[in-house]
N, C-alpha and C positions, 0 to 999 in steps of 0.2 A: 504494500500500500504506500502510496506517495503522500508526503506531508500535506500537499495541496488538496488531498481527498478528504480531509477532516476539517470541519468548520463549526462555528457556533450556530445555534438555532437562529440567531438574529441575522448572521451572514447568509445562511441558507435561505431564510425567508426572503431576504432582499434579492438574492440571485434567482429564485424561482417565482418572484412576484407574489409572495404570500404574506400573511400576517405572522409576526414572530410568535404570537400566542397560538396560532394554529399548529405550527411546527412543534412547539413545546408540548401542547396537548397531545399530539400524535406520539410523542415520546412517553409521556406519563400515562396515557390512557385515562379512562374514566371509571366510575363504579360499574357501568354496564358494558363498556368496551375496553378490551385490553389494548396495549400499545400497538400501533400500526407498524412500528419498526421491529425488526428481529434482533435477537441477542447479537452483539458485536457491531450493530449499525448505529448505536447511540450509547451515551453514558453521561453521567454528571461528573464534572471535574470542578471541585470547590463550589463556586456559585454559578458556574456556566454549564449549560447543556451542550454537548457536542454530538454531531451527526456526521455520518460518512456520505460522500457523494453517491456511492452505490446505493445506500439506503434511501436517499432522497429520490434518486432515479427510479427505484423500485416502487416507492410509494406514490410519488407525484409525477412520474414520467421524466423524459429527458429535460435537461436544463434548457430553458428558453434562450434562443440566440439573442445577443445584444444587437439592437438596431442602430 
């Protein structure tokens, strides 16, 4: 895995055009829905949630191209 393939949920949200809250909730899951990310695609590091590019692409599709 490349260092560039791991990002904060805030960076991932910006790159995919999503709300940071959406990405974080997909990590955490809810009372009725488990996390959308698989083990190894996300983790919490101190106060920041981290996700992998592979996880983002699996859950949200390919990263949108910048215009």
